[in-house]
N, C-alpha and C positions, 0 to 999 in steps of 0.2 A: 880815440874811438872806443875806449874801454867802457864796457857796460852798455853800449848801444848797438842796435842792429847794424849790420854792414850796409853801407851805402852802395847801391847798384847804379853804375854809370854806363850809359850807352854812348859809344863812339861811332859816328857815321862819317866815313871818309873814303873816297875812291882810291886813295893812295895807300898801298899796303904798308909802306914804311911808316906812315902816320898812325895807322891802326896799331901796328906793332909797338911803336914808341909809346903811345898812350897806354896801351895794355900793360906793358912792362912797368912804366912809371907808376901808374895808378894801383896796380896790384902790389907793388912794393910798398905803397903807402897804406895798404890794407883795404882798398876798395874792391868790390866785385865789378868786373868789366865784361861787357859784351861789345864786340866790335864787328861792324858790318860795312859792306862796300857801297851800299846805295840806299836811297830813301825808301824804295819799295820794300826792301828787306827790313829796314827799320820800322816801317809801318806795321809789318807782320809781327815783329818782335814785341812791340808795345801792346799788342792785343792780348798777349799771354803773360807778360812780365811788367811789373811796375818799376820804372827807372826813376830814381829821385832826380837824376841829372842826365842831360843828353848834350853831347858836343856834336854839332852839325857843321860839316864843311859847306860853305856857301855854293861853290861851283862843283857840281857832280853831274854825271850822266844819269839817265833814267828819270830821276826827280832831283831838282836842285834843292839847295838847303831851305829856301823859303817854302817850297811845296812840301818838303818833308816836315818842316815846322808846323804847317797847317794840318797835315795828316796826323802828327803826333798830338797836337792840341785837341783834335776831335775825339781821340781815343783816351788820352791821358792829360787832361788839362792842368794837373798839378805837377807835372814834370818840369823842372827848371831847365830851360834851354839856353845854351851858350853857342853862339855861332863862331866859326873859325874861317879865316880868309887870309889870302896873301896880300890883298889890296882892297881898300874900301870902294864900294860902288853903290848903285841904287838898290841892289838886292838887300844890302844891309839895312837900309832905311825901311824897306818892306818887312824885314825880319823883326826890327824893333817894334814896328806897328803891330806885328803879329804876336808879340809877347816875348821875344827873346830878351834875356836879361842883359847881355852884353856881347861883345865880339872880341875874341883874342886874335891877334894878327900873327901869321906865320912869317918868319920863324918865331916861335914863342919861347918865353922863359918858363921853365918848369915851376919855379916859385909862383909865377903869375897864375898858372893853371890850378895849383893847389889853393891859392888864395881865393880864386873864383869859386871853386868847389866849396870851400869853407864858408864863404859869404852866402852862397846859395842855400847851404844847409841851415845856416842861422836864420835866413830869411823865411824859412818854411815854418 
């Protein structure tokens, strides 16, 4: 990432341990990270900050991942969105139709997360 602007990543997950894990790992890799607990807060954050990449948990209270995806798309259509889930279901199909790039399944491999970010950056 030498010579380029820092990539700002949004992590939306209702589990504190997931938010902390993503924040620690991605900051160690040089990314700026904002982590929030629900879709409503994510929607507010994207109004004021451009995130190149957003990781969204599929199953969350307040707003699920698909609802959050649609809310982000309305405000920030160029944000690359990656869904996160423990098991595949119909919400993932909706997310793909809504423009999510892919889904990583929990528990995930750190290398997979970094590869997904790098792929999303190159695709922009």
